[in-house]
C-alpha atoms as a printed R data frame, in Angstrom:
    type eleno elety resid chain resno       x       y       z
1   ATOM     1    CA   UNK     A     1 132.260 155.175 101.146
2   ATOM     2    CA   UNK     A     2 129.017 153.911  99.905
3   ATOM     3    CA   UNK     A     3 128.159 149.746 100.547
4   ATOM     4    CA   UNK     A     4 125.160 149.692  99.328
5   ATOM     5    CA   UNK     A     5 123.503 146.153 100.403
6   ATOM     6    CA   UNK     A     6 120.855 145.510  96.849
7   ATOM     7    CA   UNK     A     7 123.645 144.265  94.262
8   ATOM     8    CA   UNK     A     8 121.114 143.361  91.562
9   ATOM     9    CA   UNK     A     9 122.140 146.469  89.395
10  ATOM    10    CA   UNK     A    10 125.791 145.616  89.649
11  ATOM    11    CA   UNK     A    11 125.223 141.670  89.050
12  ATOM    12    CA   UNK     A    12 123.315 142.863  85.525
13  ATOM    13    CA   UNK     A    13 126.017 144.711  84.486
14  ATOM    14    CA   UNK     A    14 127.682 141.959  83.633
15  ATOM    15    CA   UNK     A    15 128.262 143.063  79.767
16  ATOM    16    CA   UNK     A    16 128.976 138.758  79.339
17  ATOM    17    CA   UNK     A    17 126.138 138.467  80.896
18  ATOM    18    CA   UNK     A    18 123.331 140.606  79.247
19  ATOM    19    CA   UNK     A    19 124.635 139.749  75.735
20  ATOM    20    CA   UNK     A    20 123.877 135.912  76.419
21  ATOM    21    CA   UNK     A    21 120.566 136.727  77.975
22  ATOM    22    CA   UNK     A    22 119.458 139.112  74.782
23  ATOM    23    CA   UNK     A    23 120.594 136.529  72.535
24  ATOM    24    CA   UNK     A    24 118.456 133.832  74.145
25  ATOM    25    CA   UNK     A    25 115.689 136.695  74.420
26  ATOM    26    CA   UNK     A    26 115.593 136.611  70.136
27  ATOM    27    CA   UNK     A    27 115.837 133.239  70.100
28  ATOM    28    CA   UNK     A    28 112.792 132.941  72.883
29  ATOM    29    CA   UNK     A    29 110.720 136.085  70.349
30  ATOM    30    CA   UNK     A    30 111.301 133.516  66.952
31  ATOM    31    CA   UNK     A    31 110.185 130.364  68.722
32  ATOM    32    CA   UNK     A    32 107.396 132.153  70.421
33  ATOM    33    CA   UNK     A    33 107.127 129.445  73.145
34  ATOM    34    CA   UNK     A    34 106.534 131.682  76.026
35  ATOM    35    CA   UNK     A    35 104.139 129.240  78.490
36  ATOM    36    CA   UNK     A    36 106.432 126.409  79.681
37  ATOM    37    CA   UNK     A    37 108.680 125.926  76.887
38  ATOM    38    CA   UNK     A    38 111.820 124.296  76.243
39  ATOM    39    CA   UNK     A    39 114.017 126.464  77.846
40  ATOM    40    CA   UNK     A    40 111.888 126.005  81.346
41  ATOM    41    CA   UNK     A    41 112.489 122.380  81.071
42  ATOM    42    CA   UNK     A    42 116.071 123.123  80.455
43  ATOM    43    CA   UNK     A    43 116.551 125.091  83.266
44  ATOM    44    CA   UNK     A    44 114.640 122.739  85.632
45  ATOM    45    CA   UNK     A    45 116.844 119.883  84.473
46  ATOM    46    CA   UNK     A    46 120.062 122.202  84.933
47  ATOM    47    CA   UNK     A    47 119.099 123.191  88.524
48  ATOM    48    CA   UNK     A    48 118.144 119.906  89.443
49  ATOM    49    CA   UNK     A    49 121.772 117.926  88.475
50  ATOM    50    CA   UNK     A    50 123.194 121.123  89.780
51  ATOM    51    CA   UNK     A    51 121.594 120.488  94.297
52  ATOM    52    CA   UNK     A    52 121.642 116.211  93.001
53  ATOM    53    CA   UNK     A    53 118.103 116.121  93.340
54  ATOM    54    CA   UNK     A    54 115.740 114.171  91.025
55  ATOM    55    CA   UNK     A    55 112.947 116.698  89.941
56  ATOM    56    CA   UNK     A    56 112.969 120.582  89.747
57  ATOM    57    CA   UNK     A    57 109.740 122.365  88.792
58  ATOM    58    CA   UNK     A    58 109.972 126.038  88.231
59  ATOM    59    CA   UNK     A    59 106.301 128.048  89.275
60  ATOM    60    CA   UNK     A    60 105.399 131.682  89.717
61  ATOM    61    CA   UNK     A    61 107.590 132.501  92.668
62  ATOM    62    CA   UNK     A    62 108.815 131.741  96.026
63  ATOM    63    CA   UNK     A    63 105.569 131.568  98.008
64  ATOM    64    CA   UNK     A    64 103.328 129.620  95.673
65  ATOM    65    CA   UNK     A    65 106.615 126.685  96.011
66  ATOM    66    CA   UNK     A    66 105.549 126.775  99.901
67  ATOM    67    CA   UNK     A    67 102.029 126.427  98.642
68  ATOM    68    CA   UNK     A    68 101.805 124.014  96.190
69  ATOM    69    CA   UNK     A    69 104.599 121.363  97.969
70  ATOM    70    CA   UNK     A    70 102.265 122.222 101.092
71  ATOM    71    CA   UNK     A    71  99.146 121.315  98.952
72  ATOM    72    CA   UNK     A    72 100.589 118.347  97.668
73  ATOM    73    CA   UNK     A    73 101.934 116.881 100.833
74  ATOM    74    CA   UNK     A    74  98.448 116.990 101.927
75  ATOM    75    CA   UNK     A    75  97.825 120.042 103.876
76  ATOM    76    CA   UNK     A    76  94.186 121.357 103.510
77  ATOM    77    CA   UNK     A    77  92.156 123.661 105.716
78  ATOM    78    CA   UNK     A    78  92.185 123.349 109.726
79  ATOM    79    CA   UNK     A    79  95.441 121.657 108.977
80  ATOM    80    CA   UNK     A    80  98.499 122.367 111.308
81  ATOM    81    CA   UNK     A    81 102.017 123.479 109.666
82  ATOM    82    CA   UNK     A    82 104.980 123.995 112.283
83  ATOM    83    CA   UNK     A    83 106.907 126.632 110.975
84  ATOM    84    CA   UNK     A    84 109.863 129.164 112.679
85  ATOM    85    CA   UNK     A    85 109.062 132.237 114.675
86  ATOM    86    CA   UNK     A    86 111.366 134.443 112.888
87  ATOM    87    CA   UNK     A    87 111.098 134.237 109.102
88  ATOM    88    CA   UNK     A    88 110.076 136.015 105.676
89  ATOM    89    CA   UNK     A    89 106.657 136.449 106.328
90  ATOM    90    CA   UNK     A    90 106.274 134.629 103.027
91  ATOM    91    CA   UNK     A    91 106.170 130.986 105.087
92  ATOM    92    CA   UNK     A    92 103.565 132.029 107.328
93  ATOM    93    CA   UNK     A    93 101.918 133.506 104.891
94  ATOM    94    CA   UNK     A    94 101.363 130.057 101.747
95  ATOM    95    CA   UNK     A    95 100.386 128.111 105.290
96  ATOM    96    CA   UNK     A    96  97.604 130.669 106.130
97  ATOM    97    CA   UNK     A    97  97.099 130.817 102.222
98  ATOM    98    CA   UNK     A    98  95.949 127.443 102.409
99  ATOM    99    CA   UNK     A    99  93.567 128.331 105.433
100 ATOM   100    CA   UNK     A   100  95.490 125.773 107.607
101 ATOM   101    CA   UNK     A   101  97.480 127.016 110.812
102 ATOM   102    CA   UNK     A   102 101.079 128.236 111.285
103 ATOM   103    CA   UNK     A   103 101.988 126.479 114.900
104 ATOM   104    CA   UNK     A   104 105.407 128.665 115.634
105 ATOM   105    CA   UNK     A   105 107.891 127.368 117.319
106 ATOM   106    CA   UNK     A   106 111.112 129.368 118.936
107 ATOM   107    CA   UNK     A   107 114.327 129.801 117.370
108 ATOM   108    CA   UNK     A   108 117.949 128.087 117.852
109 ATOM   109    CA   UNK     A   109 121.080 130.844 119.163
110 ATOM   110    CA   UNK     A   110 121.533 130.306 115.301
111 ATOM   111    CA   UNK     A   111 118.707 132.229 114.410
112 ATOM   112    CA   UNK     A   112 117.149 129.270 113.113
113 ATOM   113    CA   UNK     A   113 114.210 126.946 113.949
114 ATOM   114    CA   UNK     A   114 115.134 125.231 117.243
115 ATOM   115    CA   UNK     A   115 114.878 122.286 116.335
116 ATOM   116    CA   UNK     A   116 114.138 120.885 120.276
117 ATOM   117    CA   UNK     A   117 111.028 122.261 120.303
118 ATOM   118    CA   UNK     A   118 109.620 120.547 117.240
119 ATOM   119    CA   UNK     A   119 108.108 117.629 119.112
120 ATOM   120    CA   UNK     A   120 106.335 119.499 121.466
121 ATOM   121    CA   UNK     A   121 104.320 121.575 118.677
122 ATOM   122    CA   UNK     A   122 103.053 118.526 117.634
123 ATOM   123    CA   UNK     A   123  99.362 117.545 117.520
124 ATOM   124    CA   UNK     A   124  97.207 115.467 115.808
125 ATOM   125    CA   UNK     A   125  96.284 118.362 112.832
126 ATOM   126    CA   UNK     A   126 100.061 118.523 112.225
127 ATOM   127    CA   UNK     A   127 100.379 117.834 108.629
128 ATOM   128    CA   UNK     A   128 104.136 119.176 107.614
129 ATOM   129    CA   UNK     A   129 106.893 120.667 108.974
130 ATOM   130    CA   UNK     A   130 108.216 123.649 107.210
131 ATOM   131    CA   UNK     A   131 112.101 123.788 108.379
132 ATOM   132    CA   UNK     A   132 113.581 127.509 106.893
133 ATOM   133    CA   UNK     A   133 116.994 127.965 106.200
134 ATOM   134    CA   UNK     A   134 116.660 131.757 107.388
135 ATOM   135    CA   UNK     A   135 119.874 133.697 105.697
136 ATOM   136    CA   UNK     A   136 121.059 130.463 104.176
137 ATOM   137    CA   UNK     A   137 122.118 128.934 107.305
138 ATOM   138    CA   UNK     A   138 121.184 125.004 107.822
139 ATOM   139    CA   UNK     A   139 118.274 123.701 110.030
140 ATOM   140    CA   UNK     A   140 119.389 120.893 111.870
141 ATOM   141    CA   UNK     A   141 117.713 118.465 109.332
142 ATOM   142    CA   UNK     A   142 118.595 115.257 111.055
143 ATOM   143    CA   UNK     A   143 116.522 116.233 113.984
144 ATOM   144    CA   UNK     A   144 113.847 117.079 111.325
145 ATOM   145    CA   UNK     A   145 113.300 114.157 109.628
146 ATOM   146    CA   UNK     A   146 114.211 111.681 113.107
147 ATOM   147    CA   UNK     A   147 111.192 113.241 114.281
148 ATOM   148    CA   UNK     A   148 109.192 113.549 111.513
149 ATOM   149    CA   UNK     A   149 109.874 110.003 110.810
150 ATOM   150    CA   UNK     A   150 108.441 109.015 114.226
151 ATOM   151    CA   UNK     A   151 105.811 110.356 113.787
152 ATOM   152    CA   UNK     A   152 105.211 110.265 109.579
153 ATOM   153    CA   UNK     A   153 104.599 114.190 109.081
154 ATOM   154    CA   UNK     A   154 106.045 115.163 105.697
155 ATOM   155    CA   UNK     A   155 108.599 117.427 105.706
156 ATOM   156    CA   UNK     A   156 108.623 120.859 103.162
157 ATOM   157    CA   UNK     A   157 112.245 122.467 103.239
158 ATOM   158    CA   UNK     A   158 112.148 126.853 102.853
159 ATOM   159    CA   UNK     A   159 115.293 127.209 100.763
160 ATOM   160    CA   UNK     A   160 114.126 130.246  99.698
161 ATOM   161    CA   UNK     A   161 117.097 131.883 101.216
162 ATOM   162    CA   UNK     A   162 119.451 128.328 100.776
163 ATOM   163    CA   UNK     A   163 120.797 127.992  96.832
164 ATOM   164    CA   UNK     A   164 123.385 126.047  97.009
165 ATOM   165    CA   UNK     A   165 123.987 125.740 101.093
166 ATOM   166    CA   UNK     A   166 124.685 121.864 102.287
167 ATOM   167    CA   UNK     A   167 123.991 120.075 105.860
168 ATOM   168    CA   UNK     A   168 126.239 116.756 106.004
169 ATOM   169    CA   UNK     A   169 126.923 116.663 102.499
170 ATOM   170    CA   UNK     A   170 123.226 117.432 101.056
171 ATOM   171    CA   UNK     A   171 122.451 120.587  99.388
172 ATOM   172    CA   UNK     A   172 119.597 122.291 101.590
173 ATOM   173    CA   UNK     A   173 116.368 121.813 100.008
174 ATOM   174    CA   UNK     A   174 117.293 117.723  98.963
175 ATOM   175    CA   UNK     A   175 117.148 116.262 102.370
176 ATOM   176    CA   UNK     A   176 112.459 116.836 102.697
177 ATOM   177    CA   UNK     A   177 109.864 115.170 100.836
178 ATOM   178    CA   UNK     A   178 110.001 118.654  98.863
179 ATOM   179    CA   UNK     A   179 112.258 121.829  99.086
180 ATOM   180    CA   UNK     A   180 111.116 125.069  97.468
181 ATOM   181    CA   UNK     A   181 113.550 128.300  96.579
182 ATOM   182    CA   UNK     A   182 112.669 131.946  95.800
183 ATOM   183    CA   UNK     A   183 113.775 133.076  92.432
184 ATOM   184    CA   UNK     A   184 113.527 136.877  93.723
185 ATOM   185    CA   UNK     A   185 115.552 139.092  92.110
186 ATOM   186    CA   UNK     A   186 117.211 139.712  96.113
187 ATOM   187    CA   UNK     A   187 118.457 136.274  96.125
188 ATOM   188    CA   UNK     A   188 121.281 134.402  94.875
189 ATOM   189    CA   UNK     A   189 120.215 132.589  91.925
190 ATOM   190    CA   UNK     A   190 117.524 135.597  90.885
191 ATOM   191    CA   UNK     A   191 115.164 136.350  87.345
192 ATOM   192    CA   UNK     A   192 113.894 139.693  86.781
193 ATOM   193    CA   UNK     A   193 110.669 139.825  88.341
194 ATOM   194    CA   UNK     A   194 109.291 137.215  90.913
195 ATOM   195    CA   UNK     A   195 109.848 133.198  90.394
196 ATOM   196    CA   UNK     A   196 110.370 130.163  92.223
197 ATOM   197    CA   UNK     A   197 111.282 126.474  91.882
198 ATOM   198    CA   UNK     A   198 110.455 122.590  93.641
199 ATOM   199    CA   UNK     A   199 112.855 119.902  94.345
200 ATOM   200    CA   UNK     A   200 111.534 116.461  95.240
201 ATOM   201    CA   UNK     A   201 113.303 112.848  94.955
202 ATOM   202    CA   UNK     A   202 110.117 111.556  94.870
203 ATOM   203    CA   UNK     A   203 108.450 111.130  91.331
204 ATOM   204    CA   UNK     A   204 105.169 110.392  92.140
205 ATOM   205    CA   UNK     A   205 104.997 113.877  94.127
206 ATOM   206    CA   UNK     A   206 107.037 115.779  91.112
207 ATOM   207    CA   UNK     A   207 104.102 114.539  89.039
208 ATOM   208    CA   UNK     A   208 101.213 116.109  90.843
209 ATOM   209    CA   UNK     A   209 102.660 118.947  91.591
210 ATOM   210    CA   UNK     A   210 103.453 119.401  87.639
211 ATOM   211    CA   UNK     A   211 100.237 118.726  87.294
212 ATOM   212    CA   UNK     A   212  98.869 120.895  89.917
213 ATOM   213    CA   UNK     A   213 101.080 124.039  88.768
214 ATOM   214    CA   UNK     A   214  98.890 124.018  85.364
215 ATOM   215    CA   UNK     A   215  94.954 124.241  86.140
216 ATOM   216    CA   UNK     A   216  95.644 120.389  86.840
217 ATOM   217    CA   UNK     A   217  95.717 119.547  83.462
218 ATOM   218    CA   UNK     A   218  97.524 116.620  82.046
219 ATOM   219    CA   UNK     A   219  97.048 117.988  78.205
220 ATOM   220    CA   UNK     A   220  94.782 120.164  76.686
221 ATOM   221    CA   UNK     A   221  91.805 118.315  76.631
222 ATOM   222    CA   UNK     A   222  91.934 116.618  80.091
223 ATOM   223    CA   UNK     A   223  92.242 117.561  83.686
224 ATOM   224    CA   UNK     A   224  93.418 115.355  85.998
225 ATOM   225    CA   UNK     A   225  92.572 117.662  89.238
226 ATOM   226    CA   UNK     A   226  91.649 121.303  90.272
227 ATOM   227    CA   UNK     A   227  94.855 123.017  90.490
228 ATOM   228    CA   UNK     A   228  96.197 126.883  89.505
229 ATOM   229    CA   UNK     A   229  98.264 128.710  87.589
230 ATOM   230    CA   UNK     A   230 101.777 129.304  88.663
231 ATOM   231    CA   UNK     A   231 104.166 128.124  85.899
232 ATOM   232    CA   UNK     A   232 107.368 129.698  85.805
233 ATOM   233    CA   UNK     A   233 107.387 131.534  82.674
234 ATOM   234    CA   UNK     A   234 110.048 130.988  79.755
235 ATOM   235    CA   UNK     A   235 111.584 134.778  79.587
236 ATOM   236    CA   UNK     A   236 112.837 133.867  83.380
237 ATOM   237    CA   UNK     A   237 113.651 130.515  83.121
238 ATOM   238    CA   UNK     A   238 116.662 132.028  80.527
239 ATOM   239    CA   UNK     A   239 118.026 134.848  82.934
240 ATOM   240    CA   UNK     A   240 117.917 132.451  85.777
241 ATOM   241    CA   UNK     A   241 120.036 129.395  83.231
242 ATOM   242    CA   UNK     A   242 122.263 132.321  81.805
243 ATOM   243    CA   UNK     A   243 123.448 132.668  86.054
244 ATOM   244    CA   UNK     A   244 123.607 128.769  86.739
245 ATOM   245    CA   UNK     A   245 127.263 128.365  86.083
246 ATOM   246    CA   UNK     A   246 128.762 131.975  87.676
247 ATOM   247    CA   UNK     A   247 126.387 131.095  90.519
248 ATOM   248    CA   UNK     A   248 128.748 128.836  92.615
249 ATOM   249    CA   UNK     A   249 131.274 130.919  92.664
250 ATOM   250    CA   UNK     A   250 129.546 134.077  93.939
251 ATOM   251    CA   UNK     A   251 128.599 131.614  97.264
252 ATOM   252    CA   UNK     A   252 132.110 130.862  97.683
253 ATOM   253    CA   UNK     A   253 132.920 134.644  97.754
254 ATOM   254    CA   UNK     A   254 129.844 134.921  99.673
255 ATOM   255    CA   UNK     A   255 131.032 132.105 102.340
256 ATOM   256    CA   UNK     A   256 134.682 133.616 102.627
257 ATOM   257    CA   UNK     A   257 133.148 137.655 102.735
258 ATOM   258    CA   UNK     A   258 131.423 135.747 106.308
259 ATOM   259    CA   UNK     A   259 134.674 134.649 107.561
260 ATOM   260    CA   UNK     A   260 136.453 137.336 106.900
261 ATOM   261    CA   UNK     A   261 133.748 139.719 109.225
262 ATOM   262    CA   UNK     A   262 133.812 136.663 111.866
263 ATOM   263    CA   UNK     A   263 137.427 136.969 111.926
264 ATOM   264    CA   UNK     A   264 137.708 140.828 112.432
265 ATOM   265    CA   UNK     A   265 134.261 141.162 114.501
266 ATOM   266    CA   UNK     A   266 134.328 138.501 117.181
267 ATOM   267    CA   UNK     A   267 135.680 140.501 119.784
268 ATOM   268    CA   UNK     A   268 133.565 143.025 119.118
269 ATOM   269    CA   UNK     A   269 130.228 141.582 118.529
270 ATOM   270    CA   UNK     A   270 128.470 138.319 118.867
271 ATOM   271    CA   UNK     A   271 129.471 136.557 115.579
272 ATOM   272    CA   UNK     A   272 127.711 133.492 114.458
273 ATOM   273    CA   UNK     A   273 129.721 130.611 113.527
274 ATOM   274    CA   UNK     A   274 128.903 127.738 111.794
275 ATOM   275    CA   UNK     A   275 129.852 123.783 112.541
276 ATOM   276    CA   UNK     A   276 132.071 122.296 110.263
277 ATOM   277    CA   UNK     A   277 129.727 119.835 109.292
278 ATOM   278    CA   UNK     A   278 127.412 122.673 107.337
279 ATOM   279    CA   UNK     A   279 128.011 124.546 104.306
280 ATOM   280    CA   UNK     A   280 125.534 128.057 104.490
281 ATOM   281    CA   UNK     A   281 124.995 130.343 101.439
282 ATOM   282    CA   UNK     A   282 125.288 133.776 103.604
283 ATOM   283    CA   UNK     A   283 122.008 134.883 102.056
284 ATOM   284    CA   UNK     A   284 122.196 137.343 104.695
285 ATOM   285    CA   UNK     A   285 125.024 137.897 107.123
286 ATOM   286    CA   UNK     A   286 123.834 138.989 110.543
287 ATOM   287    CA   UNK     A   287 125.609 139.075 114.343
288 ATOM   288    CA   UNK     A   288 124.034 140.165 117.542
289 ATOM   289    CA   UNK     A   289 124.886 143.060 119.869
290 ATOM   290    CA   UNK     A   290 123.022 144.433 122.948
291 ATOM   291    CA   UNK     A   291 119.774 145.849 122.804
292 ATOM   292    CA   UNK     A   292 121.169 149.238 124.266
293 ATOM   293    CA   UNK     A   293 123.618 149.856 121.383
294 ATOM   294    CA   UNK     A   294 121.442 148.059 118.642
295 ATOM   295    CA   UNK     A   295 119.626 150.829 116.993
296 ATOM   296    CA   UNK     A   296 122.942 153.743 117.181
297 ATOM   297    CA   UNK     A   297 124.674 151.059 115.852
298 ATOM   298    CA   UNK     A   298 121.867 150.744 112.741
299 ATOM   299    CA   UNK     A   299 122.065 154.084 112.843
300 ATOM   300    CA   UNK     A   300 125.475 155.142 112.646
301 ATOM   301    CA   UNK     A   301 126.396 152.220 109.900
302 ATOM   302    CA   UNK     A   302 124.076 153.783 107.975
303 ATOM   303    CA   UNK     A   303 124.942 157.392 108.109
304 ATOM   304    CA   UNK     A   304 128.406 156.467 107.704
305 ATOM   305    CA   UNK     A   305 126.805 154.833 104.169
306 ATOM   306    CA   UNK     A   306 127.238 151.026 105.077
307 ATOM   307    CA   UNK     A   307 123.498 150.319 103.983
308 ATOM   308    CA   UNK     A   308 122.566 147.525 106.854
309 ATOM   309    CA   UNK     A   309 119.360 146.466 107.675
310 ATOM   310    CA   UNK     A   310 117.058 144.387 110.640
311 ATOM   311    CA   UNK     A   311 115.963 140.877 109.011
312 ATOM   312    CA   UNK     A   312 112.789 140.339 110.234
313 ATOM   313    CA   UNK     A   313 111.620 140.235 113.522
314 ATOM   314    CA   UNK     A   314 108.114 138.852 112.495
315 ATOM   315    CA   UNK     A   315 108.003 138.354 116.196
316 ATOM   316    CA   UNK     A   316 107.423 142.071 116.634
317 ATOM   317    CA   UNK     A   317 105.007 142.312 113.464
318 ATOM   318    CA   UNK     A   318 101.467 142.720 113.613
319 ATOM   319    CA   UNK     A   319 101.288 138.781 112.210
320 ATOM   320    CA   UNK     A   320 102.054 137.000 115.870
321 ATOM   321    CA   UNK     A   321  98.138 138.506 117.403
322 ATOM   322    CA   UNK     A   322  96.637 137.102 113.929
323 ATOM   323    CA   UNK     A   323  97.956 134.308 115.109
324 ATOM   324    CA   UNK     A   324  97.022 134.157 118.671
325 ATOM   325    CA   UNK     A   325 101.013 134.645 119.720
326 ATOM   326    CA   UNK     A   326 102.728 136.973 122.286
327 ATOM   327    CA   UNK     A   327 106.758 138.107 121.573
328 ATOM   328    CA   UNK     A   328 107.302 136.480 124.784
329 ATOM   329    CA   UNK     A   329 105.849 133.164 123.657
330 ATOM   330    CA   UNK     A   330 109.486 132.937 121.781
331 ATOM   331    CA   UNK     A   331 111.678 134.506 124.251
332 ATOM   332    CA   UNK     A   332 114.201 133.785 121.641
333 ATOM   333    CA   UNK     A   333 112.956 134.826 118.559
334 ATOM   334    CA   UNK     A   334 111.955 138.120 120.879
335 ATOM   335    CA   UNK     A   335 116.027 138.594 122.023
336 ATOM   336    CA   UNK     A   336 116.960 138.453 118.773
337 ATOM   337    CA   UNK     A   337 114.117 140.790 116.835
338 ATOM   338    CA   UNK     A   338 115.747 143.245 119.005
339 ATOM   339    CA   UNK     A   339 119.522 142.262 118.957
340 ATOM   340    CA   UNK     A   340 119.626 141.418 115.399
341 ATOM   341    CA   UNK     A   341 122.004 143.533 112.591
342 ATOM   342    CA   UNK     A   342 122.428 142.163 109.035
343 ATOM   343    CA   UNK     A   343 125.629 144.243 107.012
344 ATOM   344    CA   UNK     A   344 125.995 143.546 102.877
345 ATOM   345    CA   UNK     A   345 127.785 140.924 102.492
346 ATOM   346    CA   UNK     A   346 127.513 139.511  98.656
347 ATOM   347    CA   UNK     A   347 129.586 138.519  96.197
348 ATOM   348    CA   UNK     A   348 130.278 141.602  94.910
349 ATOM   349    CA   UNK     A   349 131.428 143.735  96.940
350 ATOM   350    CA   UNK     A   350 135.278 144.723  97.336
351 ATOM   351    CA   UNK     A   351 137.833 143.866  99.965
352 ATOM   352    CA   UNK     A   352 138.177 147.414 100.675
353 ATOM   353    CA   UNK     A   353 134.360 147.969 101.013
354 ATOM   354    CA   UNK     A   354 133.979 144.762 103.461
355 ATOM   355    CA   UNK     A   355 137.071 146.801 105.596
356 ATOM   356    CA   UNK     A   356 135.209 150.086 105.940
357 ATOM   357    CA   UNK     A   357 132.470 148.209 106.945
358 ATOM   358    CA   UNK     A   358 134.569 146.630 109.831
359 ATOM   359    CA   UNK     A   359 136.032 149.073 110.421
360 ATOM   360    CA   UNK     A   360 132.674 151.261 111.037
361 ATOM   361    CA   UNK     A   361 131.457 148.503 113.101
362 ATOM   362    CA   UNK     A   362 134.684 148.633 115.361
363 ATOM   363    CA   UNK     A   363 134.044 152.455 115.703
364 ATOM   364    CA   UNK     A   364 131.247 152.524 117.069
365 ATOM   365    CA   UNK     A   365 131.565 150.018 119.912
366 ATOM   366    CA   UNK     A   366 134.850 150.955 121.145
367 ATOM   367    CA   UNK     A   367 133.360 154.169 121.280
368 ATOM   368    CA   UNK     A   368 129.942 152.640 122.790
369 ATOM   369    CA   UNK     A   369 132.820 151.030 125.430
370 ATOM   370    CA   UNK     A   370 134.666 154.388 126.356
371 ATOM   371    CA   UNK     A   371 130.997 155.810 126.518
372 ATOM   372    CA   UNK     A   372 130.466 153.103 129.719
373 ATOM   373    CA   UNK     A   373 133.721 153.451 130.669
374 ATOM   374    CA   UNK     A   374 132.869 156.835 131.997
375 ATOM   375    CA   UNK     A   375 129.351 156.548 132.692
376 ATOM   376    CA   UNK     A   376 130.746 154.208 135.580
377 ATOM   377    CA   UNK     A   377 133.383 156.108 136.869
378 ATOM   378    CA   UNK     A   378 131.026 159.531 137.091
379 ATOM   379    CA   UNK     A   379 131.224 159.476 140.939
380 ATOM   380    CA   UNK     A   380 127.892 161.427 140.301
381 ATOM   381    CA   UNK     A   381 126.195 158.131 139.110
């Protein structure tokens, strides 16, 4: 059996979804409303309503969303932004684009930023905290916000993988000063290319970001600030808007898949249970196994049709020396980088496919245990 990881082709194979998108494309062509068109505003409004926030702002991509939000809360050259030690490179890349310095903190056991490490990383140069809801798992935002308020530091949530995730009843991205989202094709709410969204309850911050994303233009003839060009295209807004209504059901299915995996695999691997006060998005489903068997299990699954992945051990990648770090500076991130495996978990997988994945993981783990028994019982050893 083949269990693919990327669900993009399957998602857009839906005839009704395609029909709706094509009809809206025709309407856009007739109107010629291509740049910051009416449909962008409609998408922004419905996006904000869905997650319970005052303002949403479409931008060119998720990385720009982080960069614009950080810039407008006051991050500039030489400043410091606290980030987790394992995330997609765009999180720290957006900080670097501002000529600021990413200050990394180690990971918690559930694969997100260890909030107990934040306070020790704060210096007079700290101008923002960037909690990343990695794989759709909520960071402990109460602790983040308490520290931020104590020191007067803005919080920008990287919610690229956390759309519709919840922390204590609040949607991820709505808790800090601003929240940023990616609409990349691999994300749960996606477009057919690049796209991003910034959300905030701060009207003054929203107005500043709105100007900044469009060259700082108040209108065609008035410039209030020097900004950049990172507008969400009308065409991409159509695609996102047409998927908003179906996304909550998809997220609920992902959560069911997570619980199915956890219940079936907890006696074989180290699963990541979630606190009752959180509701993860499950953009990625990860578990951990011993370093001695991780690579073998990864290869076994892929050889048997299960397209497993490893996300994203930046702690072992080339960016760390550029930031003045080594893997040993982050023992938990280093441990996780050598132990994690990501399984397919999207809403379009069938129960038969999930059962097949579970069976293959169990098969390898059981065989590994038997090999260890034989090894230890071998008197020649």
